[in-house]
Backbone as JSON Lines, residues from 0, in Angstrom:
{"i":0,"aa":"M","n":[104.54,83.76,82.07],"ca":[105.56,84.22,82.99],"c":[105.36,85.71,83.27]}
{"i":1,"aa":"L","n":[105.52,86.06,84.53],"ca":[105.55,87.46,84.92],"c":[107.02,87.86,84.9]}
{"i":2,"aa":"R","n":[107.31,88.91,84.18],"ca":[108.7,89.35,84.06],"c":[108.84,90.75,84.65]}
{"i":3,"aa":"I","n":[109.86,90.92,85.47],"ca":[110.14,92.2,86.11],"c":[111.6,92.52,85.82]}
{"i":4,"aa":"E","n":[111.83,93.73,85.36],"ca":[113.2,94.11,85.0],"c":[113.46,95.53,85.49]}
{"i":5,"aa":"V","n":[114.62,95.71,86.1],"ca":[115.09,97.04,86.47],"c":[116.33,97.3,85.62]}
{"i":6,"aa":"R","n":[116.26,98.39,84.87],"ca":[117.35,98.71,83.95],"c":[117.97,100.04,84.36]}
{"i":7,"aa":"D","n":[119.29,100.09,84.31],"ca":[120.02,101.34,84.52],"c":[120.09,102.01,83.16]}
{"i":8,"aa":"A","n":[119.26,103.03,82.96],"ca":[119.17,103.7,81.66],"c":[120.47,104.4,81.28]}
{"i":9,"aa":"R","n":[121.17,104.89,82.27],"ca":[122.43,105.6,81.99],"c":[123.5,104.65,81.47]}
{"i":10,"aa":"A","n":[123.6,103.47,82.09],"ca":[124.61,102.5,81.7],"c":[124.11,101.57,80.58]}
{"i":11,"aa":"G","n":[122.78,101.56,80.36],"ca":[122.22,100.71,79.32],"c":[122.31,99.22,79.64]}
{"i":12,"aa":"R","n":[122.17,98.88,80.92],"ca":[122.26,97.46,81.29],"c":[121.17,97.11,82.29]}
{"i":13,"aa":"V","n":[120.84,95.83,82.34],"ca":[119.86,95.32,83.29],"c":[120.53,95.16,84.65]}
{"i":14,"aa":"V","n":[119.9,95.71,85.69],"ca":[120.42,95.61,87.05],"c":[119.81,94.4,87.76]}
{"i":15,"aa":"I","n":[118.49,94.23,87.61],"ca":[117.76,93.12,88.22],"c":[116.76,92.59,87.22]}
{"i":16,"aa":"S","n":[116.62,91.27,87.17],"ca":[115.64,90.65,86.28],"c":[115.03,89.45,87.0]}
{"i":17,"aa":"F","n":[113.68,89.41,87.06],"ca":[112.95,88.29,87.65],"c":[112.03,87.69,86.61]}
{"i":18,"aa":"N","n":[111.95,86.39,86.58],"ca":[110.98,85.68,85.74],"c":[110.25,84.72,86.67]}
{"i":19,"aa":"I","n":[108.96,84.99,86.89],"ca":[108.19,84.24,87.87],"c":[106.98,83.61,87.19]}
{"i":20,"aa":"P","n":[106.72,82.32,87.4],"ca":[105.5,81.73,86.85],"c":[104.29,82.53,87.34]}
{"i":21,"aa":"W","n":[103.35,82.8,86.44],"ca":[102.23,83.67,86.77],"c":[101.44,83.18,87.98]}
{"i":22,"aa":"A","n":[101.23,81.87,88.14],"ca":[100.47,81.36,89.27],"c":[101.1,81.78,90.6]}
{"i":23,"aa":"L","n":[102.42,81.7,90.69],"ca":[103.13,82.1,91.9],"c":[103.05,83.61,92.1]}
{"i":24,"aa":"A","n":[103.21,84.36,91.04],"ca":[103.14,85.82,91.13],"c":[101.76,86.26,91.6]}
{"i":25,"aa":"G","n":[100.7,85.63,91.08],"ca":[99.35,85.96,91.49],"c":[99.14,85.7,92.98]}
{"i":26,"aa":"L","n":[99.66,84.58,93.47],"ca":[99.55,84.28,94.89],"c":[100.25,85.33,95.74]}
{"i":27,"aa":"M","n":[101.44,85.75,95.31],"ca":[102.2,86.74,96.07],"c":[101.47,88.08,96.11]}
{"i":28,"aa":"L","n":[100.97,88.53,94.95],"ca":[100.29,89.82,94.92],"c":[98.98,89.79,95.7]}
{"i":29,"aa":"N","n":[98.27,88.68,95.64],"ca":[97.03,88.56,96.4],"c":[97.29,88.49,97.9]}
{"i":30,"aa":"A","n":[98.48,88.07,98.29],"ca":[98.81,87.93,99.71],"c":[99.27,89.23,100.36]}
{"i":31,"aa":"L","n":[99.44,90.29,99.56],"ca":[99.85,91.56,100.15],"c":[98.81,92.05,101.15]}
{"i":32,"aa":"P","n":[99.25,92.5,102.31],"ca":[98.3,93.04,103.29],"c":[97.61,94.3,102.73]}
{"i":33,"aa":"D","n":[96.4,94.55,103.19],"ca":[95.64,95.71,102.71],"c":[96.39,97.02,102.96]}
{"i":34,"aa":"E","n":[97.13,97.11,104.07],"ca":[97.89,98.33,104.35],"c":[98.94,98.58,103.27]}
{"i":35,"aa":"E","n":[99.61,97.52,102.82],"ca":[100.62,97.66,101.77],"c":[99.97,98.06,100.45]}
{"i":36,"aa":"K","n":[98.82,97.46,100.15],"ca":[98.11,97.82,98.92],"c":[97.71,99.29,98.96]}
{"i":37,"aa":"E","n":[97.27,99.78,100.12],"ca":[96.89,101.19,100.25],"c":[98.1,102.1,100.08]}
{"i":38,"aa":"T","n":[99.24,101.69,100.65],"ca":[100.46,102.48,100.5],"c":[100.85,102.58,99.04]}
{"i":39,"aa":"L","n":[100.8,101.46,98.33],"ca":[101.11,101.45,96.9],"c":[100.1,102.28,96.12]}
{"i":40,"aa":"R","n":[98.82,102.17,96.47],"ca":[97.77,102.92,95.78],"c":[97.99,104.42,95.96]}
{"i":41,"aa":"A","n":[98.43,104.85,97.15],"ca":[98.69,106.25,97.42],"c":[99.83,106.78,96.55]}
{"i":42,"aa":"K","n":[100.73,105.86,96.15],"ca":[101.84,106.24,95.27],"c":[101.47,106.1,93.79]}
{"i":43,"aa":"G","n":[100.21,105.68,93.52],"ca":[99.74,105.59,92.15],"c":[99.76,104.2,91.55]}
{"i":44,"aa":"Y","n":[99.99,103.16,92.37],"ca":[100.07,101.79,91.86],"c":[98.97,100.95,92.5]}
{"i":45,"aa":"D","n":[97.94,100.63,91.74],"ca":[96.8,99.86,92.24],"c":[97.03,98.38,91.94]}
{"i":46,"aa":"V","n":[97.43,97.61,92.95],"ca":[97.75,96.19,92.79],"c":[96.55,95.41,92.24]}
{"i":47,"aa":"D","n":[95.36,95.69,92.76],"ca":[94.17,94.98,92.29],"c":[93.91,95.25,90.81]}
{"i":48,"aa":"K","n":[94.1,96.49,90.39],"ca":[93.92,96.84,88.96],"c":[94.97,96.13,88.11]}
{"i":49,"aa":"I","n":[96.19,96.1,88.59],"ca":[97.26,95.42,87.86],"c":[96.92,93.94,87.69]}
{"i":50,"aa":"L","n":[96.43,93.3,88.75],"ca":[96.05,91.88,88.67],"c":[94.95,91.67,87.64]}
{"i":51,"aa":"R","n":[93.94,92.54,87.62],"ca":[92.85,92.41,86.65],"c":[93.38,92.55,85.22]}
{"i":52,"aa":"E","n":[94.25,93.52,85.0],"ca":[94.8,93.74,83.66],"c":[95.66,92.56,83.2]}
{"i":53,"aa":"V","n":[96.42,92.01,84.11],"ca":[97.28,90.87,83.78],"c":[96.44,89.67,83.36]}
{"i":54,"aa":"Q","n":[95.33,89.45,84.04],"ca":[94.5,88.29,83.76],"c":[93.78,88.4,82.42]}
{"i":55,"aa":"T","n":[93.71,89.6,81.85],"ca":[92.98,89.78,80.59],"c":[93.88,89.8,79.36]}
{"i":56,"aa":"G","n":[95.18,89.78,79.52],"ca":[96.01,89.82,78.33],"c":[97.49,89.76,78.64]}
{"i":57,"aa":"K","n":[98.27,89.89,77.59],"ca":[99.72,89.86,77.71],"c":[100.27,91.21,77.27]}
{"i":58,"aa":"G","n":[101.53,91.44,77.58],"ca":[102.18,92.67,77.19],"c":[102.64,93.45,78.4]}
{"i":59,"aa":"T","n":[103.05,94.68,78.17],"ca":[103.55,95.53,79.24],"c":[102.4,95.94,80.15]}
{"i":60,"aa":"I","n":[102.61,95.74,81.43],"ca":[101.61,96.1,82.43],"c":[101.95,97.45,83.04]}
{"i":61,"aa":"L","n":[103.23,97.63,83.34],"ca":[103.65,98.81,84.07],"c":[105.08,99.14,83.68]}
{"i":62,"aa":"E","n":[105.32,100.43,83.45],"ca":[106.68,100.88,83.19],"c":[106.87,102.18,83.94]}
{"i":63,"aa":"I","n":[107.87,102.21,84.8],"ca":[108.16,103.38,85.62],"c":[109.55,103.87,85.24]}
{"i":64,"aa":"V","n":[109.64,105.15,84.92],"ca":[110.92,105.75,84.58],"c":[111.27,106.75,85.68]}
{"i":65,"aa":"D","n":[112.4,106.53,86.32],"ca":[112.89,107.44,87.35],"c":[114.08,108.19,86.76]}
{"i":66,"aa":"A","n":[113.81,109.35,86.2],"ca":[114.85,110.13,85.52],"c":[115.95,110.56,86.49]}
{"i":67,"aa":"K","n":[115.56,110.86,87.72],"ca":[116.54,111.3,88.72],"c":[117.58,110.23,88.99]}
{"i":68,"aa":"E","n":[117.13,108.99,89.16],"ca":[118.04,107.87,89.45],"c":[118.55,107.18,88.19]}
{"i":69,"aa":"G","n":[117.93,107.48,87.05],"ca":[118.35,106.84,85.81],"c":[117.94,105.39,85.71]}
{"i":70,"aa":"K","n":[116.83,105.03,86.37],"ca":[116.35,103.65,86.39],"c":[115.02,103.53,85.66]}
{"i":71,"aa":"V","n":[114.81,102.39,85.03],"ca":[113.55,102.05,84.39],"c":[113.1,100.71,84.97]}
{"i":72,"aa":"I","n":[111.87,100.66,85.5],"ca":[111.3,99.42,86.0],"c":[110.19,99.02,85.05]}
{"i":73,"aa":"K","n":[110.25,97.81,84.56],"ca":[109.25,97.33,83.61],"c":[108.7,96.0,84.09]}
{"i":74,"aa":"I","n":[107.38,95.88,84.06],"ca":[106.7,94.63,84.43],"c":[105.84,94.23,83.26]}
{"i":75,"aa":"W","n":[105.97,92.96,82.81],"ca":[105.17,92.5,81.68],"c":[104.93,91.0,81.77]}
{"i":76,"aa":"I","n":[103.98,90.55,80.96],"ca":[103.61,89.13,80.89],"c":[103.93,88.62,79.49]}
{"i":77,"aa":"D","n":[104.47,87.41,79.44],"ca":[104.57,86.74,78.14],"c":[104.59,85.24,78.32]}
């Protein structure tokens, strides 16, 4: 399962949580247009690299902490 969670660090609660079967998640990420992948890459998120890392193991793939907004975004496989 691909798990995505957005947590409000200030309130200490989960705001959004997704659990997606990996096969479906892989299809969605592979279907992103190249322009979107480039936009994400410019922001420091390489979708192709994330896909490669996911296919080689389990655990936390990406964790983004936005101190200004008090949000934590975590993506992991289990």
